[in-house]
C-alpha angles and dihedrals in degrees: 000000000000117000122208132179120220126213119177142187097255093200097046109144094227103049091156091062091046091051092047091055091053092046091052091052090051091051096046104039137051093239138138112218124208129193133191128248098256093049107039094100089060095051133079116270094250091065108101126220114258108235115202092199093063093050096221111197108230120201090211144330112246108215116201111197141044134297093296091056090050090054091051091050089059094092092055092049087055092044096050100028086229123139121244125242112193119212106194115227092143132077115275100006094192091161096044122103101195144012134228096265090055097039099101091052088048092052090051089054090049094050090048091050091240098146143082132228125237116196115211127204121247126203120232106217126192132177119206125194118185087348091303121120106238102166140018132181145153124240127202094182112018153312116235127196107199134180091235119209100343118097090217123097126248123231117226134181110216122200136166120209087347092304116124116244098174145296114253139192108209147130091263148306134258124206108187140177119233086260089056094044089093092054131059093339091059091050088054092054099267124145127261114247129194104259093231094060122106101229143112122231115210114198124177115213115229097331118201091234116055094212090069103098140172118280132198118220135186114264087237091064122094114225117202126198113191115191104225100171138005138159097213136011106293118215132236114212122193116195091341097312124111104236107165145014111225134215134207108280095029116135125210116201121194132183139148112287124235090233125070133195118235122222125195115236115199106161133059091235111128125226088251093054090051091047093051091048100043097038099033090233122173095013115146 
């Protein structure tokens, strides 16, 4: 018996369609489906509760949604050690591998073990206040320090491995994984990285001095952002979620995490093919 986890976009506008897809899979395949505590009320009754104590080995977690849903499924991939398969029912779906009309074929490939695994870097993010660790999290896409509601810039001292890079006045900073290099960092002028690289992209947002540019660091480096001056309580966002209000003197430290998240790769499409298609790059 194959065992698959299910993670859904709980606010998807067409929940009936989402439910029908899951019902069809249940009817057509010899599969046990497992859901997670905070989602069971949104799933069909035949979906069983995933129990961490019993250490059920899942073949994969099927993620129904867009890129945001994939980011939220990250914690369950880490919990279960199961790879993610994204089924795009969102907009861009850059992190998704398949779509509803191809899902049955995708499941057949999974059951037949005709797939590869891609391991993606995570960022280990820590906030220190008065030298005390007050928050810690993992990011699959990015960590964003933003000036919040004030129109005035923040002033941040940026170091790597305790070596000064520069001090910047800006709207904010983005530290992204290669996976996240095609997201907010790219909008801020950062480079696109192959998602399988082990690197950290640092992108300043609207810096006061134009010579301050994005930089790529090794994932073994430790970036440090010290908040020197601010006129409000800046925000730290992790994978698009506001997680902490910051104060003057707070220090954010970011490095590559020891854990990685696994993605299922079914097709022979390269990252560059996907990029050209999703982002309409190179079209005349």
